[in-house]
C-alpha positions in Angstrom: -59.2 4.4 35.7 -59.8 0.8 34.5 -59.9 -2.0 37.0 -58.6 -5.5 36.1 -60.0 -8.4 38.1 -63.5 -8.9 39.6 -62.7 -11.3 42.3 -62.8 -10.5 46.0 -59.9 -8.0 45.8 -61.2 -6.4 42.6 -64.5 -5.8 44.3 -62.8 -4.3 47.3 -60.9 -1.9 45.0 -64.2 -1.0 43.2 -65.8 -0.1 46.5 -62.9 2.2 47.5 -62.8 3.8 44.1 -66.6 4.4 44.1 -66.2 6.2 47.4 -63.2 8.3 46.2 -63.4 11.9 45.0 -60.0 11.6 43.3 -60.7 8.7 40.9 -63.4 7.6 38.6 -63.9 4.0 37.4 -64.5 4.0 33.7 -63.9 0.3 32.8 -63.7 -3.1 34.4 -61.9 -6.1 32.9 -62.2 -9.8 33.9 -61.6 -12.9 31.8 -65.1 -13.9 33.0 -66.9 -10.8 31.6 -70.2 -11.7 33.3 -68.5 -11.7 36.7 -67.4 -8.1 36.1 -70.9 -7.2 35.0 -72.5 -8.8 38.0 -70.1 -7.0 40.3 -70.8 -3.7 38.7 -74.6 -4.3 39.1 -74.1 -5.3 42.8 -72.1 -2.1 43.5 -74.5 0.0 41.4 -71.8 1.2 39.1 -73.0 2.5 35.8 -71.6 3.6 32.4 -68.6 1.3 32.6 -66.8 -0.3 29.7 -67.0 -4.0 30.7 -64.6 -6.3 28.8 -62.8 -9.6 28.9 -59.8 -8.1 27.1 -57.6 -5.4 28.6 -56.5 -3.9 25.2 -60.1 -3.5 24.2 -60.9 -1.7 27.5 -57.9 0.6 27.2 -58.9 1.6 23.6 -62.5 2.1 24.6 -62.1 3.8 28.0 -58.8 5.6 27.4 -57.9 5.7 31.2 -55.2 7.7 33.0 -54.3 4.6 34.9 -55.1 0.9 35.6 -55.6 -0.9 38.9 -54.4 -4.5 38.6 -56.2 -6.7 41.0 -55.9 -9.9 38.9 -54.1 -13.1 39.9 -50.4 -12.8 40.5 -49.5 -14.8 37.5 -51.1 -12.2 35.3 -49.5 -9.1 36.8 -46.5 -9.1 34.5 -48.5 -9.2 31.3 -51.1 -6.6 32.4 -48.5 -4.2 33.7 -46.2 -4.7 30.6 -49.1 -3.9 28.3 -50.0 -0.7 30.2 -46.4 0.6 30.6 -45.7 0.1 27.0 -48.7 2.3 26.3 -47.5 4.8 28.9 -50.5 4.1 31.1 -49.7 4.3 34.8 -50.4 1.2 36.9 -51.4 0.7 40.6 -50.9 -3.0 41.1 -51.7 -5.5 43.9 -48.8 -7.4 45.5 -46.7 -9.2 44.4 -45.5 -6.9 41.6 -44.7 -10.0 39.5 -44.5 -13.8 39.8 -40.7 -13.8 39.6 -37.8 -11.4 40.2 -36.9 -11.5 36.5 -40.4 -10.4 35.6 -40.2 -7.6 38.2 -36.9 -6.4 36.9 -38.4 -6.3 33.4 -41.3 -4.1 34.7 -39.0 -1.7 36.5 -37.0 -1.3 33.2 -40.2 -0.7 31.2 -41.3 1.9 33.8 -38.0 3.7 33.3 -38.0 3.6 29.6 -41.6 4.9 29.3 -41.2 7.3 32.2 -44.5 5.9 33.5 -45.5 5.5 37.1 -45.8 1.9 38.4 -46.7 1.5 42.1 -47.5 -1.7 44.1 -50.1 -1.4 46.8 -48.6 -2.7 50.0 -51.9 -1.9 51.7 -50.7 -2.9 55.2 -48.2 0.0 55.1 -51.1 2.3 55.3 -51.8 1.7 58.9 -51.8 4.4 61.5 -50.5 2.0 64.2 -47.5 1.1 62.1 -46.8 4.8 61.3 -47.0 5.6 65.0 -44.7 2.7 65.8 -42.1 3.9 63.3 -42.3 7.4 64.7 -41.8 6.1 68.2 -38.7 4.1 67.1 -37.2 7.2 65.4 -37.9 9.6 68.2 -36.9 7.6 71.2 -34.6 4.7 70.2 -32.5 6.7 67.7 -33.3 4.0 65.2 -33.0 0.2 65.6 -30.2 -2.3 65.4 -32.4 -5.4 65.9 -36.0 -5.9 64.8 -38.2 -9.0 65.2 -41.7 -9.9 64.1 -43.8 -12.8 65.0 -46.9 -13.9 63.0 -48.9 -16.8 64.3 -52.4 -17.5 63.1 -54.5 -20.6 62.1 -56.8 -19.7 59.2 -58.7 -22.4 57.3 -58.8 -20.7 53.9 -59.6 -23.7 51.7 -58.8 -23.3 48.1 -55.4 -22.5 46.5 -53.5 -21.4 49.7 -53.9 -24.8 51.2 -52.3 -26.3 48.1 -49.4 -24.0 47.6 -45.8 -25.1 48.2 -45.0 -22.1 50.4 -48.3 -20.6 51.4 -47.1 -18.3 54.3 -43.9 -17.2 52.7 -45.3 -16.5 49.2 -48.8 -15.2 50.0 -48.4 -13.4 53.3 -44.9 -12.8 54.6 -44.2 -10.0 52.1 -46.5 -7.7 54.2 -44.3 -8.2 57.3 -41.0 -8.0 55.2 -42.2 -4.8 53.6 -43.1 -3.4 57.0 -39.6 -4.1 58.3 -38.2 -2.0 55.5 -40.6 0.7 56.3 -39.8 0.7 60.0 -36.0 0.7 59.6 -35.6 2.6 56.4 -33.0 0.0 55.5 -32.5 -2.2 52.4 -32.1 -6.1 52.6 -28.7 -7.6 51.9 -28.8 -11.3 52.8 -31.2 -13.9 54.3 -31.1 -17.3 55.9 -34.5 -19.0 55.9 -36.1 -22.4 56.7 -39.6 -23.6 56.0 -41.4 -26.6 57.4 -44.8 -28.1 57.9 -45.8 -29.2 61.4 -47.4 -32.7 61.4 -50.8 -31.3 62.4 -50.9 -28.8 59.5 -53.8 -28.8 57.1 -51.7 -27.2 54.4 -50.0 -29.3 51.8 -47.0 -27.0 51.6 -44.7 -25.5 54.3 -47.0 -23.4 56.6 -44.2 -22.3 59.0 -41.2 -20.1 58.4 -38.1 -18.9 60.4 -36.0 -16.3 58.6 -33.1 -14.0 59.6 -32.3 -11.0 57.4 -29.2 -8.8 57.3 -30.1 -5.2 56.4 -28.0 -2.2 55.6 -26.5 -0.4 58.6 -25.8 -3.7 60.3 -29.5 -4.2 61.3 -30.7 -7.7 61.8 -34.4 -8.5 61.2 -35.9 -11.9 62.3 -39.2 -13.3 61.3 -41.0 -16.3 62.8 -44.4 -17.3 61.6 -47.0 -20.0 61.1 -50.4 -20.4 59.5 -51.3 -23.4 61.6 -50.5 -22.0 65.0 -53.7 -22.6 67.1 -54.1 -20.4 70.2 -52.7 -17.1 71.3 -52.8 -15.7 67.8 -51.0 -12.5 66.8 -52.6 -9.8 64.8 -52.6 -9.9 61.0 -49.9 -7.1 61.3 -47.6 -9.3 63.4 -46.2 -8.7 66.9 -43.0 -6.5 66.9 -40.0 -5.7 69.0 -37.4 -3.1 68.0 -34.2 -2.7 70.0 -32.0 0.4 69.9 -29.2 2.0 71.9 -31.7 3.9 74.1 -34.2 1.1 74.7 -36.9 -1.1 73.3 -40.2 -0.4 71.5 -43.0 -3.0 71.1 -46.2 -3.2 69.2 -48.8 -6.0 69.0 -50.3 -4.8 65.7 -53.5 -3.8 67.4 -53.1 -1.6 70.5 -50.9 1.5 70.9 -47.2 0.8 70.7 -45.0 1.5 73.7 -41.3 2.0 74.5 -39.0 1.8 77.5 -35.9 4.0 77.2 -33.0 5.3 79.2 -31.0 8.5 78.9 -27.8 7.2 80.3 -25.1 4.7 79.5 -24.8 2.3 81.2 -28.6 2.5 81.5 -30.1 3.6 84.8 -33.8 3.8 85.4 -36.1 3.1 82.4 -38.8 5.5 81.4 -42.0 4.4 79.7 -42.7 6.5 76.7 -46.1 6.9 75.2 -46.3 7.4 71.4 -47.6 10.4 69.6 -50.4 9.1 67.4 -49.8 9.6 63.7 -52.9 10.2 61.6 -53.1 9.1 58.0 -55.4 10.5 55.3 -56.5 7.0 54.4 -55.7 3.4 55.5 -55.4 0.1 53.6 -56.1 0.3 49.9 -57.9 3.6 50.3 -54.5 5.0 51.6 -52.7 3.4 48.7 -55.1 5.0 46.2 -54.7 8.4 47.7 -50.9 8.0 47.6 -51.0 6.9 44.0 -53.2 9.7 42.8 -51.0 12.3 44.6 -47.9 10.8 42.9 -49.6 10.7 39.5 -50.4 14.4 39.8 -47.2 15.6 41.4 -44.6 13.3 39.8 -43.2 12.6 43.3 -42.6 8.8 43.9 -45.1 7.2 46.3 -44.5 4.4 48.8 -44.5 1.2 46.9 -43.1 2.7 43.7 -41.6 -0.2 41.7 -37.9 0.7 42.2 -38.6 0.4 45.9 -41.1 -2.4 46.1 -38.9 -4.8 44.2 -36.7 -4.9 47.3 -39.6 -6.4 49.3 -40.3 -9.0 46.6 -36.6 -9.8 46.6 -36.8 -10.6 50.3 -39.5 -13.2 49.6 -37.8 -14.8 46.6 -34.4 -14.9 48.3 -35.9 -16.4 51.4 -37.5 -19.1 49.2 -34.1 -19.8 47.6 -32.4 -20.0 51.0 -35.0 -22.4 52.3 -34.7 -24.7 49.2 -30.9 -24.6 49.0 -30.0 -24.5 52.7 -27.7 -21.6 52.1 -27.6 -17.9 53.1 -28.6 -15.9 50.0 -27.4 -12.5 49.0 -30.0 -10.3 47.3 -30.0 -8.5 44.0 -32.8 -6.3 42.7 
């Protein structure tokens, strides 16, 4: 594989690939060629084609696939170039900077019959998988799902200058997890963004959103990146409500459920989850999933036809916030 991007995320990918028995790094591309060379030296990676031009690296290294860890604005051009050459792509989120660009990439993946997967690394979390299993086993599914995300990071840099830092840079992880937990598709959204007076962000650091999903499910999200004290985990704090009871998860400890076997409900029973083990977590799990899909032809989590729905949740929430209207989604 060839890796594109030698920033923090690119280096994280390089470390995971170097530790993998399923993939070999044969090239590294960055507009600042010296940055890729320095990163390769630091990680003791040898015999790489190091380039500042992707086409040159593809011609020289002839990879089976490309990992795109470049900036979001470059994702469309990088993926388009690879798909048109029938080279599979494992990309970082978001799959593209706009929905129109994302639709174009899905169409190119179809035309070339070439795999394009987006790494939603927070899906590869044993706690999240265990929570989904608990909901399915004991609630009989969910009709109402809520997530709270409250943290106060001082990033500095581009995030503090973005118009919609929480919604654009982070919320897609929680939105995608909601789809994973429910197995439902998004239909409509009503969203508002605002910036508390004490915020150190230029743009709107707080979000309230309510989604309608298929099957009549409602998913609500409340979050802030300037919420000091009693912070949630990076994976949010969750509550799922079904006919048989309620399941909660704080994103860190083991999830739990209280359920009843009668209607109207009598005594509640506390149900402990059955832990779900994953072969790999985070981006290591995404790499395993991608390689398995590349070899088998079976679609992985995050395959572009599916992941565009998570991107649509973000873009439609942005539209709703800016227009003050409830927005219907199209993929």
